[in-house]
C-alpha positions in Angstrom: 14.8 -3.2 83.6 12.9 -6.4 84.5 9.9 -5.2 82.5 12.0 -4.6 79.5 13.7 -8.0 79.9 10.2 -9.7 80.0 9.3 -8.1 76.8 12.5 -9.3 75.2 11.9 -12.9 76.3 8.3 -12.8 75.1 9.0 -11.4 71.7 11.9 -9.5 70.2 9.6 -7.2 68.2 7.8 -6.1 71.4 11.0 -4.8 72.9 11.5 -2.4 69.9 8.3 -0.6 71.1 9.6 0.0 74.6 13.4 0.3 74.3 14.7 3.7 73.3 17.9 2.1 71.8 17.9 -0.3 68.8 18.5 -4.0 69.6 21.9 -5.2 68.4 23.0 -8.8 67.9 26.3 -10.6 68.3 27.5 -14.1 67.6 30.6 -15.8 69.0 32.9 -16.9 66.1 36.4 -18.2 66.6 36.4 -16.9 70.2 35.5 -13.4 69.1 32.2 -11.5 69.5 31.1 -10.3 66.1 28.2 -7.9 65.4 25.7 -9.4 63.0 22.6 -8.1 61.3 19.3 -8.7 63.2 17.7 -11.8 61.6 14.2 -11.5 60.3 13.1 -14.3 62.6 14.4 -15.1 66.1 13.3 -17.6 68.8 13.9 -16.1 72.2 15.6 -18.5 74.7 14.2 -17.9 78.2 16.2 -18.7 81.3 15.6 -22.2 82.8 13.9 -22.0 86.1 13.2 -25.6 87.0 15.2 -28.9 87.0 15.4 -32.2 88.7 18.5 -31.6 90.8 18.5 -34.7 93.0 17.4 -37.2 90.3 14.2 -38.3 92.1 12.1 -37.6 89.0 10.4 -34.6 90.5 11.7 -31.2 89.2 12.5 -28.4 91.7 11.6 -24.8 90.9 13.7 -21.8 91.3 12.2 -18.5 92.5 13.5 -15.0 93.2 11.6 -12.4 95.2 12.7 -9.3 97.1 16.4 -10.2 96.8 15.8 -13.7 98.1 16.3 -16.9 96.1 14.8 -20.2 96.9 14.6 -23.7 95.5 11.2 -25.3 96.0 10.3 -29.0 96.0 6.9 -30.4 95.7 5.8 -29.4 99.2 8.8 -27.7 100.9 11.6 -25.2 100.4 14.7 -27.2 99.7 17.2 -24.3 99.8 17.1 -20.6 100.3 19.8 -17.9 100.0 21.3 -16.5 103.2 19.7 -13.4 104.7 23.0 -11.4 104.2 22.8 -12.0 100.4 21.1 -9.6 98.1 20.3 -11.8 95.1 19.5 -9.8 91.9 19.2 -12.6 89.3 19.0 -16.4 89.1 19.0 -19.0 86.4 19.5 -22.8 86.2 22.4 -23.8 84.0 25.5 -26.0 83.8 28.2 -23.4 83.7 30.9 -25.6 85.3 30.4 -28.3 82.7 29.9 -31.2 85.2 26.8 -32.4 83.4 24.6 -31.5 86.4 22.2 -28.5 86.8 23.2 -25.7 89.1 21.6 -22.5 90.2 23.7 -19.5 89.1 23.1 -16.5 91.2 24.1 -12.8 90.9 24.8 -11.8 94.5 25.7 -8.6 96.3 27.1 -9.1 99.8 29.5 -7.6 102.3 33.0 -7.3 100.8 35.6 -9.6 102.2 39.3 -9.3 101.2 41.3 -12.4 100.6 43.0 -13.6 103.8 46.4 -13.0 102.3 45.6 -9.4 101.6 46.2 -8.4 105.2 49.9 -9.1 104.7 50.3 -7.4 101.4 51.6 -3.8 101.5 49.2 -2.5 98.9 46.2 -4.1 100.4 45.7 -6.9 97.9 44.5 -7.2 94.3 40.8 -7.0 95.0 40.9 -4.1 97.6 38.8 -1.8 95.3 36.3 -4.4 94.2 33.4 -3.0 96.1 31.1 0.0 96.3 31.0 2.9 98.7 28.7 0.8 101.0 31.5 -1.9 101.1 29.4 -4.3 99.1 30.8 -6.5 96.4 29.3 -8.4 93.5 29.7 -12.2 93.0 28.6 -15.1 90.8 27.8 -18.1 92.9 26.8 -21.7 91.9 24.5 -23.8 94.0 24.0 -27.5 93.2 23.0 -30.9 94.6 25.9 -32.8 96.3 26.1 -35.4 99.1 22.3 -35.4 99.5 22.0 -31.6 100.0 22.0 -28.4 98.1 25.5 -26.9 98.6 27.7 -24.1 97.3 29.5 -25.6 94.4 31.5 -22.5 93.5 31.7 -18.9 94.6 33.7 -16.3 92.8 35.7 -13.6 94.6 34.5 -10.1 94.4 34.2 -9.1 90.7 36.4 -6.3 89.4 33.3 -4.9 87.6 29.8 -5.7 89.0 27.4 -7.6 86.8 24.1 -5.9 85.9 22.7 -8.8 83.9 23.8 -12.3 82.9 22.8 -15.4 80.8 24.0 -18.9 80.1 24.1 -20.2 76.5 25.8 -22.7 74.2 27.0 -20.1 71.8 29.3 -22.4 69.8 27.2 -25.5 69.5 29.6 -27.7 71.3 27.2 -28.6 74.1 28.9 -26.4 76.7 27.3 -23.4 78.1 29.2 -20.1 78.4 28.5 -17.2 80.8 27.5 -13.9 79.2 27.6 -10.8 81.3 26.8 -7.1 81.1 29.1 -5.2 83.5 29.2 -1.7 84.9 31.3 0.0 87.6 30.9 0.1 91.3 28.9 3.1 92.5 27.3 3.6 89.1 23.7 4.5 89.6 21.1 1.7 89.3 19.8 3.2 86.1 23.3 3.6 84.5 23.9 1.5 81.4 26.4 -1.4 81.4 29.8 -0.6 79.9 31.0 -4.1 78.9 29.6 -7.2 77.3 31.7 -10.2 78.0 31.6 -13.9 77.3 33.3 -16.3 79.8 34.2 -20.0 79.8 34.7 -22.4 82.6 38.4 -23.2 83.0 38.1 -25.9 85.7 38.7 -23.5 88.6 36.7 -20.5 87.6 35.8 -18.4 84.6 38.1 -16.9 81.9 37.1 -14.1 79.5 36.7 -15.4 76.0 35.8 -12.2 74.3 34.5 -8.7 75.3 33.3 -5.5 73.7 32.8 -2.1 75.2 29.8 0.1 74.7 26.5 1.0 76.3 24.1 -1.8 77.1 20.8 -1.7 79.0 19.8 -5.4 79.1 20.7 -8.9 77.8 18.9 -11.8 76.1 19.7 -14.9 74.2 17.9 -15.9 71.0 18.2 -18.6 68.3 18.3 -17.7 64.6 16.7 -19.8 61.9 20.0 -21.5 61.2 20.3 -22.6 64.8 23.0 -20.1 65.7 22.7 -18.7 69.2 22.9 -14.9 69.3 23.4 -12.4 72.1 20.9 -9.5 72.0 21.2 -6.2 73.7 19.8 -2.7 73.2 
């Protein structure tokens, strides 16, 4: 999957040589995902992997290796993900619209029910949001605050685990939206995603703007000649 994603980011035409499914394109119009014809020319928009988080004029670099994420300064590691996290994807974005860069991470970790769930007769609303190994999927934001990298926001266990995600200003209003491909818990790693969703920050978390069902293997963002940001997925 990561090899295919690299091809997509390097050049849309190259992916057509390695992906068995045709690449499809969608744009967000009036809060609705609409399929569009593939433009003749597209500029891939790669994920951002470096930013000046602390405002000292020196950008930090984000890395991901063997399920472990880290933020590197000039000569030291400024932050690293906890050992109990299995980090599958990372990008730098401003998904919470506070005007500051944050690291957005796709994390699998041990499932934890809400504290109130122990008193609910049915076990709580998120009781099934985990796989057979009792691991749940989360989106987590890490940013610079009070002179340190801190967890700025961590979502509860997702109802459907995310296989791939991106951040993009799909409407041209200067605010990034979260784009996800989602599957089901206990799907095989090679299984296709079943849902493509666009989410917006609501001040406390994310709300679904639009979604479509189908079969999707990967995700990328590209800019058309007219400047419109498109979601691409085979």
